[in-house]
C-alpha positions in Angstrom: -11.0 -3.7 -15.7 -14.2 -5.8 -16.1 -17.6 -4.2 -15.8 -18.3 -6.0 -12.5 -19.1 -3.8 -9.5 -16.8 -4.0 -6.4 -18.4 -5.6 -3.4 -16.2 -3.6 -1.0 -14.0 -0.6 -1.1 -11.4 0.3 1.5 -7.8 -0.1 2.4 -5.4 -2.8 3.4 -3.1 -1.7 6.2 0.3 -3.2 6.9 1.8 -1.4 9.9 1.9 2.2 8.8 1.3 1.5 5.1 -2.3 1.9 3.8 -3.3 0.7 0.3 -6.7 1.7 -1.2 -8.2 -1.4 -2.8 -11.4 -2.9 -4.3 -12.8 -6.4 -3.8 -14.6 -8.3 -6.6 -16.3 -11.6 -6.3 -14.2 -14.3 -7.8 -17.1 -16.7 -8.6 -20.0 -16.3 -11.1 -23.5 -16.9 -9.8 -25.1 -17.4 -13.2 -22.9 -20.2 -14.4 -25.3 -22.9 -13.4 -28.9 -23.4 -14.5 -31.7 -22.6 -12.1 -35.3 -23.6 -12.3 -38.7 -22.1 -11.3 -41.6 -24.2 -10.1 -44.4 -24.1 -12.7 -48.0 -25.1 -12.3 -48.4 -27.8 -15.0 -52.0 -27.3 -16.1 -51.8 -23.5 -16.5 -48.0 -23.1 -17.2 -47.9 -20.2 -14.7 -45.1 -19.8 -12.1 -45.9 -20.9 -8.6 -45.8 -18.2 -6.0 -45.4 -18.5 -2.2 -47.4 -16.8 0.5 -46.4 -16.2 4.1 -49.0 -18.1 6.1 -49.6 -18.4 9.8 -51.3 -21.7 10.9 -54.9 -21.0 11.9 -54.7 -17.4 10.7 -53.8 -17.6 7.0 -51.8 -15.2 4.8 -50.2 -12.3 6.6 -48.7 -8.9 5.6 -44.9 -8.4 5.6 -45.1 -5.5 8.0 -46.6 -7.9 10.6 -43.6 -10.2 10.5 -40.8 -10.0 13.1 -37.6 -12.0 13.4 -37.4 -14.5 16.1 -34.6 -16.5 17.7 -35.7 -19.9 18.9 -33.9 -20.4 22.2 -36.1 -23.4 23.2 -38.5 -25.5 21.3 -41.4 -23.2 20.1 -40.2 -20.4 22.4 -38.8 -17.3 20.6 -37.1 -14.0 21.4 -38.7 -11.5 19.0 -36.5 -8.7 17.5 -37.5 -5.7 15.5 -35.5 -4.8 12.3 -34.4 -1.6 14.0 -33.0 -3.5 16.9 -30.9 -5.7 14.6 -29.7 -2.8 12.6 -28.5 -1.1 15.8 -26.0 -3.8 16.5 -24.8 -4.3 12.9 -21.2 -3.4 12.5 -20.4 -0.3 10.5 -18.7 -1.3 7.3 -15.1 -0.7 8.4 -13.0 0.5 5.6 -9.8 -1.0 6.8 -8.4 -4.5 6.6 -5.5 -4.6 9.0 -3.1 -7.5 8.5 -2.4 -8.6 12.1 -0.7 -12.0 11.5 1.0 -14.1 8.8 1.0 -17.8 8.5 2.5 -20.4 6.1 0.6 -20.9 2.9 -0.4 -24.4 3.8 -1.2 -23.9 7.5 -4.9 -23.1 7.0 -7.1 -26.2 6.7 -9.2 -25.9 3.5 -12.3 -26.7 5.5 -12.2 -23.1 6.8 -12.3 -21.4 3.4 -15.6 -19.8 2.5 -15.7 -17.3 -0.4 -13.0 -15.8 -2.7 -12.5 -12.3 -3.9 -10.1 -10.6 -6.2 -8.2 -7.6 -4.7 -7.0 -4.8 -7.0 -5.6 -1.4 -6.2 -8.0 1.5 -6.6 -5.7 3.6 -8.7 -2.1 4.0 -10.0 -1.0 5.8 -6.9 -1.9 2.7 -4.8 -0.2 0.2 -7.2 3.4 0.6 -6.0 2.5 -0.3 -2.4 0.2 -3.0 -3.6 3.0 -4.7 -5.5 5.3 -4.5 -2.5 2.8 -6.4 -0.3 2.0 -8.9 -3.1 5.6 -9.7 -3.8 6.6 -9.8 -0.1 3.8 -12.4 0.5 5.0 -14.4 -2.5 8.7 -14.4 -1.6 8.0 -15.3 2.0 5.3 -17.9 1.1 3.1 -16.4 3.7 -0.6 -15.6 3.9 -1.8 -12.4 5.7 -4.7 -12.7 8.2 -7.1 -10.1 9.4 -10.8 -9.3 9.7 -13.1 -7.4 7.4 -16.6 -6.1 7.8 -19.0 -6.4 4.9 -22.8 -6.2 4.8 -23.1 -5.8 8.5 -21.0 -8.9 9.3 -17.4 -9.4 10.3 -15.3 -12.1 8.6 -11.9 -13.6 9.2 -10.0 -13.3 5.9 -6.8 -14.6 4.4 -4.8 -12.5 1.8 -2.4 -14.1 -0.7 -0.8 -13.5 -4.1 -2.9 -14.4 -7.2 -1.2 -13.7 -10.5 -0.4 -10.0 -10.7 -3.0 -9.3 -8.0 -4.1 -10.5 -4.6 -6.8 -13.0 -3.5 -8.8 -12.5 -0.4 -10.6 -15.5 1.0 -13.1 -15.3 3.8 -12.9 -18.0 6.5 -15.4 -19.7 8.7 -15.0 -19.1 12.4 -14.0 -22.1 14.6 -17.5 -22.5 16.0 -19.0 -22.8 12.5 -17.1 -26.0 11.7 -18.5 -29.3 12.8 -16.1 -31.6 14.7 -15.1 -34.6 12.6 -14.9 -37.2 15.5 -18.6 -38.1 15.6 -18.5 -38.9 11.8 -15.2 -40.8 11.8 -15.4 -42.6 15.2 -16.9 -45.7 13.7 -14.0 -46.1 11.2 -11.3 -48.5 12.2 -7.8 -47.1 12.8 -6.2 -50.3 11.4 -3.8 -49.5 8.6 -4.4 -50.9 5.1 -2.6 -54.1 4.1 0.8 -53.3 2.6 0.3 -55.1 -0.7 -2.9 -53.2 -1.4 -1.3 -50.0 -0.3 1.6 -50.5 -2.6 -0.6 -50.9 -5.7 -2.8 -48.0 -4.7 0.3 -45.8 -4.2 1.6 -46.7 -7.7 -1.8 -45.8 -9.2 -1.8 -42.4 -7.4 1.8 -41.7 -8.6 1.0 -42.4 -12.2 -2.1 -40.2 -12.2 -0.3 -37.3 -10.4 -0.2 -34.1 -12.5 -0.5 -30.3 -12.1 -4.0 -29.1 -11.4 -5.7 -27.6 -14.5 -9.3 -26.5 -13.7 -10.2 -26.3 -17.4 -9.9 -30.1 -17.7 -12.9 -30.6 -15.4 -16.2 -29.9 -17.0 -19.7 -29.7 -15.4 -21.2 -32.5 -17.4 -24.5 -32.3 -15.5 -25.0 -28.6 -16.4 -24.0 -29.3 -20.0 -26.6 -32.1 -20.2 -29.3 -29.9 -18.7 -28.5 -27.1 -21.2 -28.7 -29.6 -24.1 -32.0 -30.8 -22.8 -33.3 -27.2 -22.5 -32.1 -26.5 -26.1 -33.8 -29.6 -27.4 -37.1 -28.7 -25.7 -36.9 -25.2 -27.1 -36.4 -26.4 -30.6 -39.2 -29.0 -30.4 -41.5 -26.6 -28.4 -43.0 -29.7 -26.9 -43.6 -31.0 -23.4 -43.2 -34.7 -24.0 -41.1 -36.6 -21.5 -37.8 -37.7 -22.9 -36.8 -41.3 -22.2 -33.6 -41.7 -20.3 -30.7 -43.2 -22.4 -29.6 -45.5 -19.7 -31.3 -47.6 -17.1 -30.2 -48.4 -13.5 -28.6 -51.9 -13.3 -30.7 -54.6 -11.6 -29.5 -56.2 -8.4 -28.3 -59.2 -10.2 -26.2 -57.1 -12.6 -24.8 -55.1 -9.8 -23.7 -58.2 -7.9 -21.9 -59.5 -11.0 -19.8 -56.3 -11.1 -18.4 -56.8 -7.7 -14.7 -57.9 -8.1 -11.7 -58.3 -5.8 -10.2 -55.1 -4.5 -6.7 -56.1 -5.6 -7.9 -57.0 -9.1 -9.6 -53.6 -9.4 -6.5 -51.7 -8.3 -4.2 -53.7 -10.6 -6.6 -53.2 -13.5 -6.6 -49.4 -12.8 -2.9 -49.4 -12.7 -2.5 -51.2 -16.0 -5.0 -48.8 -17.6 -2.8 -45.7 -16.8 -0.2 -46.8 -19.3 3.5 -47.2 -18.9 5.5 -50.2 -17.7 3.7 -51.9 -14.8 5.7 -52.4 -11.7 5.5 -55.9 -10.1 3.1 -55.8 -7.2 3.2 -58.0 -4.1 0.7 -60.9 -4.0 -2.5 -60.1 -2.2 -3.0 -61.2 1.4 -6.0 -63.2 0.3 -3.9 -65.2 -2.2 -1.1 -65.7 0.4 -3.5 -67.1 2.9 -4.9 -69.6 0.4 -1.5 -71.0 -0.4 -0.6 -71.2 3.2 -3.7 -73.2 4.0 
């Protein structure tokens, strides 16, 4: 077991079966670089003060929480009032429903947690639930309370353990219609679609997360290492420059040519593609 501390301890309940488990965050917070704001002339970190316009800095014990129900009008709440309505951290995750593994739209997924049995006595029942979910290709749904909030959660097999994913509530998801309403519903031209489909098929492969690297973070780390070695504060010239408007214009090529070039670049025998609608119209005229 890793040295990480569990974020929640409790039990999973399936009907009359209760399984003591622990939850561990599946993601690492320190994998990406973070920066502090520094005052250039002095080299000291910049700090922030809580300031009220017309009054100046204020003490933390003078600050209340306010809900803005109208513009510049607030309902003020004391910390004690908020604490009084916080949910007690329920120690039971009851599986109340099961759905197909692909029925939950990915847009609802929030955070992921590894679920492990608390001890050897819990492991037998844990394996039964894990294997039953795997054999039925189902995901268990329930609600869990953590840190004073209640979350919808989905439980599914993950290797020899289980994975719990918290979900957004329906009212937390923006409707897509306002964003997509201006996009035409006209289907793509068949000849363009055929070439794009061939390209997708040739590039289809199992997902392997290790093949994808965070190039931006790697470049930042290299830059930090370089600065540490030189111990200087000189600006480093960028290796590349943005293309001018004229250069960008010269890079614009026909969509069909771009798709065909991509298809040829994937290797293998190229399938004959239908002529573009643009070419057909030219011949017809």
